[in-house]
C-alpha positions as a Markdown table, in Angstrom:
| # | Residue | x | y | z |
|---|---|---|---|---|
| 1 | Met | 51.0 | -27.1 | 18.4 |
| 2 | Gly | 50.1 | -26.9 | 22.3 |
| 3 | Tyr | 46.7 | -29.2 | 21.9 |
| 4 | Gly | 48.6 | -31.6 | 19.9 |
| 5 | Ala | 51.0 | -31.5 | 22.9 |
| 6 | Arg | 48.4 | -32.1 | 25.3 |
| 7 | Leu | 47.0 | -34.9 | 23.3 |
| 8 | Ala | 50.4 | -36.5 | 23.0 |
| 9 | Tyr | 50.7 | -35.7 | 27.1 |
| 10 | Gly | 53.9 | -34.2 | 26.1 |
| 11 | Cys | 55.9 | -32.5 | 23.3 |
| 12 | Asn | 57.7 | -34.3 | 20.2 |
| 13 | Ile | 60.3 | -31.9 | 20.4 |
| 14 | Gly | 61.0 | -33.2 | 23.8 |
| 15 | Ala | 60.0 | -36.7 | 22.7 |
| 16 | Tyr | 62.8 | -36.5 | 20.1 |
| 17 | Phe | 65.8 | -34.9 | 22.2 |
| 18 | Ser | 65.3 | -37.3 | 25.4 |
| 19 | Gly | 64.5 | -40.3 | 22.7 |
| 20 | Ile | 68.1 | -40.0 | 21.4 |
| 21 | Val | 70.2 | -38.7 | 24.8 |
| 22 | Ser | 69.0 | -42.2 | 26.3 |
| 23 | Gly | 69.3 | -44.0 | 22.8 |
| 24 | Ser | 66.2 | -45.3 | 22.8 |
| 25 | Leu | 64.3 | -46.7 | 19.2 |
| 26 | His | 61.4 | -44.3 | 19.6 |
| 27 | Gly | 63.8 | -41.1 | 19.2 |
| 28 | Trp | 65.4 | -42.2 | 16.1 |
| 29 | Leu | 62.4 | -43.7 | 14.6 |
| 30 | Trp | 60.9 | -40.5 | 15.0 |
| 31 | Val | 64.2 | -38.5 | 13.3 |
| 32 | Val | 63.5 | -40.9 | 10.4 |
| 33 | Ser | 59.6 | -40.4 | 10.1 |
| 34 | Ala | 60.0 | -36.7 | 10.2 |
| 35 | Phe | 62.7 | -36.7 | 7.5 |
| 36 | Phe | 60.3 | -38.3 | 4.9 |
| 37 | Gly | 57.2 | -37.1 | 6.1 |
| 38 | Asn | 58.9 | -33.1 | 5.5 |
| 39 | Val | 60.2 | -35.1 | 2.4 |
| 40 | Leu | 56.7 | -35.7 | 1.5 |
| 41 | Gly | 55.4 | -32.7 | 2.5 |
| 42 | Thr | 57.7 | -30.7 | 0.3 |
| 43 | Lys | 56.4 | -32.8 | -2.4 |
| 44 | Leu | 53.0 | -32.1 | -1.8 |
| 45 | Arg | 53.0 | -28.6 | -1.4 |
| 46 | Pro | 52.3 | -27.6 | -5.3 |
| 47 | Leu | 49.0 | -29.9 | -5.2 |
| 48 | Phe | 47.6 | -27.4 | -2.8 |
| 49 | Gly | 48.6 | -24.4 | -4.4 |
| 50 | Leu | 51.8 | -23.9 | -2.1 |
| 51 | Ala | 54.7 | -23.6 | -4.7 |
| 52 | Val | 57.4 | -21.5 | -3.8 |
| 53 | Glu | 58.0 | -18.6 | -6.6 |
| 54 | Arg | 61.6 | -18.4 | -7.7 |
| 55 | Val | 62.9 | -15.5 | -7.3 |
| 56 | Lys | 65.8 | -14.4 | -10.1 |
| 57 | Asn | 69.2 | -13.3 | -8.5 |
| 58 | Thr | 70.3 | -10.4 | -10.0 |
| 59 | Gly | 73.9 | -10.6 | -8.8 |
| 60 | Cys | 74.5 | -7.3 | -6.9 |
């Protein structure tokens, strides 16, 4: 994350917060992109053997 922040000349979360607060388009695009990136990443997890194990609820 630190290396990526250096390449981007700042932190991506900082770009999100400052973009949203200032009403800039890039902040809102960041939110949309992050949301769909997370959805896509979640769908691709089983492809890489990273499926979440389901634990049976015993109803303590």
